[in-house]
Phi, psi and omega in degrees: 000137174249132184229140179226125176260117186245151171218120183207159178273135176219154183243171177055030173054042181200155167218172188235146172239125188205161168283137182299339183253015180299146173261351181294150185241140179287343179259013177296144185305324184262005183289305178262075178263183183300319180294320176299318179295321178294317179289337190064033181204120173265145186230124171234176180288104183079020183212132177234138173248120184257127177281134174240166188271352181216162180259076189189194174291130178236159177249130180225128177253124182250126179237127174258120188244161178270346178203174183297131179274170171278157182285144176267111183293345178280348180290147176276325183217134178226125177229147185222139178210174175261149178224127175274127179250096183286318189269338187088001179243106179268139180232147168248126182233149176272176178239138003259353180294337182061032176288142177280119182265329180207140171235135180233128175273114179236164175293139177299149177143197182258135181234156167262141178233121177249126176249119179248128179254132183239150174055036177298328181294344181276350186277127172228122188061236180248029178234147178161174182254024180296151173206166191226140178240125178249118180247132186230132175211152181290131181195157173297156179294131172219162183295158178289141181223137167269112184273333177208128186251129175267120188266342177291134183294132173266125180241000000 
């Protein structure tokens, strides 16, 4: 397992996980649609937009795994999707500067990405102890799933 602990500032309650060569755009009309807002995850070809609970410094733990992990029951919200990695270079970027926070050289192909959100209930305004775990492993394409849904609105 490869693990990276990140702390970075992001705006508009989101950050991005993407293939370095994606043509998908975060401002596409259908990127942040109703379904994306429900999932707390927007999906484009080679691009994911992850909803976070505050407009501030966030903590994100990124894990590259060799196989599917077990679910963490302590998470408030868990969503999982497939991501095509065309270039072999996965990036984590903030919003709106689109600064690259992390780059990982991975084998080209299809990956599963699970985003687990923790301590969302602690956030008031732009303060709180929320954090996010991104788990990535090589896998065949399968449909997006909400494994655990957090129903309190994130603003």
